[in-house]
C-alpha positions, -999 to 999 in steps of 0.1 A, spaced: 138 -177 -30 141 -153 -1 165 -124 5 181 -126 40 196 -95 55 213 -88 89 205 -54 103 240 -45 112 252 -54 78 224 -33 63 235 -3 83 271 -8 73 262 -13 36 240 18 35 266 40 51 292 26 27 270 32 -3 261 67 9 297 75 13 305 62 -22 275 80 -36 285 113 -22 321 107 -34 308 98 -68 289 131 -69 320 151 -59 342 133 -84 319 126 -112 337 151 -135 370 134 -127 377 99 -117 341 87 -118 332 102 -151 296 92 -161 286 80 -126 263 101 -105 246 96 -71 220 113 -50 214 108 -13 180 118 1 169 116 38 133 121 48 113 120 81 77 113 90 66 118 125 31 105 135 8 103 165 -19 77 162 -46 68 187 -71 40 186 -101 39 210 -119 6 204 -150 -8 222 -146 -40 241 -118 -54 263 -88 -37 245 -73 -6 261 -68 26 241 -37 26 219 -14 56 218 16 56 195 42 82 187 66 71 160 92 86 137 102 71 104 136 80 90 144 71 54 177 72 36 177 66 -2 208 63 -24 203 64 -61 233 57 -84 233 60 -121 262 39 -135 255 46 -171 227 57 -194 211 22 -190 220 9 -156 212 23 -122 208 10 -86 188 21 -56 193 13 -19 168 25 6 170 21 44 141 27 68 142 31 106 110 34 127 115 46 163 92 53 192 98 89 203 69 93 228 38 72 236 44 35 232 11 21 246 1 1 216 1 -34 201 23 -33 170 7 -65 157 20 -100 146 37 -105 180 60 -75 178 50 -62 212 40 -92 234 38 -70 265 11 -47 251 -13 -71 235 -40 -57 258 -40 -25 237 -56 -19 203 -34 -24 172 -13 3 156 7 -17 130 39 4 133 66 -18 149 100 -4 158 129 -16 137 154 -10 109 148 -25 75 164 -25 41 133 -12 23 146 -14 -12 178 -27 -29 177 -33 -67 196 -30 -99 178 -19 -130 184 -19 -168 165 8 -188 162 6 -225 143 29 -249 109 14 -241 116 -13 -215 131 -15 -180 140 -46 -160 147 -46 -123 159 -73 -99 159 -71 -61 139 -56 -33 115 -30 -47 82 -13 -46 54 -27 -68 24 -4 -73 -2 -16 -98 -30 8 -108 -48 22 -78 -32 -4 -55 -65 -22 -49 -48 -56 -56 -11 -49 -54 5 -20 -35 30 -8 -10 9 0 21 27 33 21 4 47 49 21 25 75 55 36 88 72 3 75 59 -1 40 54 -34 20 81 -42 -6 87 -72 -29 118 -93 -36 111 -97 -72 120 -96 -109 100 -69 -127 96 -58 -163 78 -26 -175 75 -21 -213 57 4 -235 61 -20 -264 36 -3 -287 18 30 -290 -8 34 -261 2 1 -246 20 -5 -213 28 -40 -200 39 -47 -164 51 -80 -152 65 -92 -118 77 -125 -105 77 -123 -67 98 -145 -45 91 -129 -11 68 -101 3 84 -80 30 53 -70 51 46 -41 73 54 -61 105 91 -62 99 118 -89 100 117 -96 138 85 -117 136 75 -147 115 46 -128 100 69 -101 87 78 -121 56 57 -143 33 75 -166 8 59 -164 -27 60 -180 -61 37 -153 -75 32 -138 -110 16 -104 -116 6 -92 -150 -11 -59 -159 -17 -44 -194 -29 -8 -199 -43 6 -232 -48 43 -235 -62 44 -271 -99 38 -262 -116 72 -257 -104 96 -230 -94 70 -205 -74 38 -198 -85 2 -203 -66 -22 -180 -66 -60 -180 -48 -80 -153 -40 -115 -141 -26 -120 -106 -15 -156 -99 -7 -154 -62 10 -184 -46 17 -176 -10 38 -204 4 38 -190 39 0 -185 42 -17 -208 18 -52 -194 25 -41 -162 7 -33 -179 -26 -56 -173 -54 -60 -166 -92 -76 -133 -102 -86 -121 -137 -100 -86 -141 -107 -56 -164 -110 -19 -155 -119 12 -175 -113 46 -160 -119 78 -179 -131 114 -180 -160 133 -197 -157 170 -191 -157 176 -154 -168 140 -146 -144 111 -139 -155 76 -136 -143 40 -132 -159 6 -139 -142 -26 -129 -149 -64 -127 -127 -93 -115 -132 -130 -110 -112 -149 -84 -108 -185 -74 -86 -204 -50 -50 -210 -61 -17 -226 -50 -23 -248 -19 -53 -229 -6 -73 -253 14 -106 -236 4 -124 -243 -28 -141 -210 -36 -151 -185 -63 -159 -149 -58 -164 -117 -79 -154 -81 -76 -174 -51 -88 -167 -14 -88 -187 16 -99 -172 50 -91 -181 85 -103 -168 120 -94 -176 156 -104 -146 179 -101 -140 216 -104 -108 235 -96 -113 238 -59 -139 212 -50 -151 177 -59 -178 153 -49 -185 117 -58 -201 83 -50 -194 47 -56 -202 11 -49 -175 -15 -43 -184 -52 -39 -160 -79 -28 -180 -111 -33 -185 -139 -8 -187 -176 -10 -199 -190 23 -201 -225 9 -165 -223 -3 -153 -208 30 -137 -176 17 -145 -142 3 -127 -122 -24 -92 -117 -11 -68 -88 -18 -38 -97 5 -12 -76 -14 -33 -45 -16 -27 -11 1 -58 -19 22 -59 14 41 -70 32 9 -102 12 7 -133 4 28 -126 31 54 -96 44 72 -105 27 104 -91 -5 88 -120 -27 101 -122 -49 70 -86 -57 62 -98 -92 56 -130 -98 36 -158 -116 55 -167 -150 42 -201 -136 31 -183 -108 12 -188 -71 17 -205 -42 -1 -193 -7 5 -216 21 -6 -198 55 -2 -201 92 -9 -172 117 -7 -164 153 -11 -133 175 -10 -124 212 -13 -93 234 -12 -90 268 5 -60 290 15 -36 261 10 -57 236 31 -70 204 15 -102 190 31 -118 156 24 -147 137 39 -161 102 31 -191 83 44 -193 45 41 -222 21 46 -211 -15 49 -231 -47 45 -224 -83 35 -226 -93 -2 -245 -125 7 -276 -119 28 -272 -81 30 -264 -81 67 -256 -46 81 -220 -44 92 -218 -7 102 -211 28 90 -180 50 90 -171 87 87 -136 96 76 -122 131 75 -87 146 67 -72 180 64 -37 186 51 -15 215 43 19 220 27 37 244 50 67 250 27 85 231 -1 99 206 24 73 203 53 37 192 52 12 185 80 -19 163 83 -48 157 107 -69 126 100 -99 111 117 -120 78 113 -151 68 132 -165 33 126 -199 25 143 -215 -9 144 -241 -29 162 -227 -61 148 -210 -81 175 -183 -92 151 -170 -57 144 -163 -34 173 -169 3 170 -137 23 170 -123 58 167 -89 66 152 -70 99 152 -37 108 134 -15 138 135 14 137 111 44 159 100 64 149 69 97 164 59 112 157 25 143 175 10 
């Protein structure tokens, strides 16, 4: 099953719903007793540059994301949400937006922020005392988004046409389930790669009654009908907790091919992460391993993840090498005078054979200017002597306005 939307119809529907939402707000004490709506509009302007070694020219992108969100509560148990996103170029446009979006600029490095207008979310939801059920186009964020997320860093985020259930069915337990029909990817509706048909089931169970932390168990049965090589079955368990000023996480997952995946492979995932944190500073280290299976022809795959959060902000390893990847990292952060600073160092190598893949330094500084406006400067520098992975430098400058 796949939701099909026409852009002009989207715009008309959003404007109509916004009008009805505002009207309901104005009249909620009269004709529309019990119905309330809110309309939020936010903006995110970003400059991104990518300077990559090799034959590709430098990418320079200047884009603005405008988002309108209409939330309507029809009763104490039923509500709806419609969210409409537009991404526009407002300056530099010398970049490859990826997946065939900009065929005239494929000689430039990739900045995966295509222009366009999309219905980002549109769902109806029932909320009971301990359980909610939603149907339609919606965000799905599981845990730290290592396996399933929204790719919120990109201007056009990833959402899911799905049926979801969230239930706190017992004390300290929380169950999340989603059946996904279609994944609306960051590349937009104008290209074939912008949508992937799915027959996917996602299950996650959290238990908070074990020490000062959360034990999570998950099963992700991913059947990607548009890209069979991304289909797999993943079982995993994670524990994250705190001990005084220390925070830590331990995780293991096992994955094998699923659906119609042409590869016959098995791979494991490991994570060890620790952090010491005080009020204004923190530092930590970790090791993340996505296993490889060269004989099976595929490494551990996380195709629905918010990949930008992991393995370096330069986004070199959006796909796991067949030999797998080990990421040994250290990080530190501090706050001063309203500024937030963070730096991360990564050392990458293959899981099988220990081949050096390169190193990366990431740095970000952000500041909340007032209650509505925030600013960010972000930098990533990936360096490698491995011919398969070109060295590159990325810079971002971003302003975000939220009401």
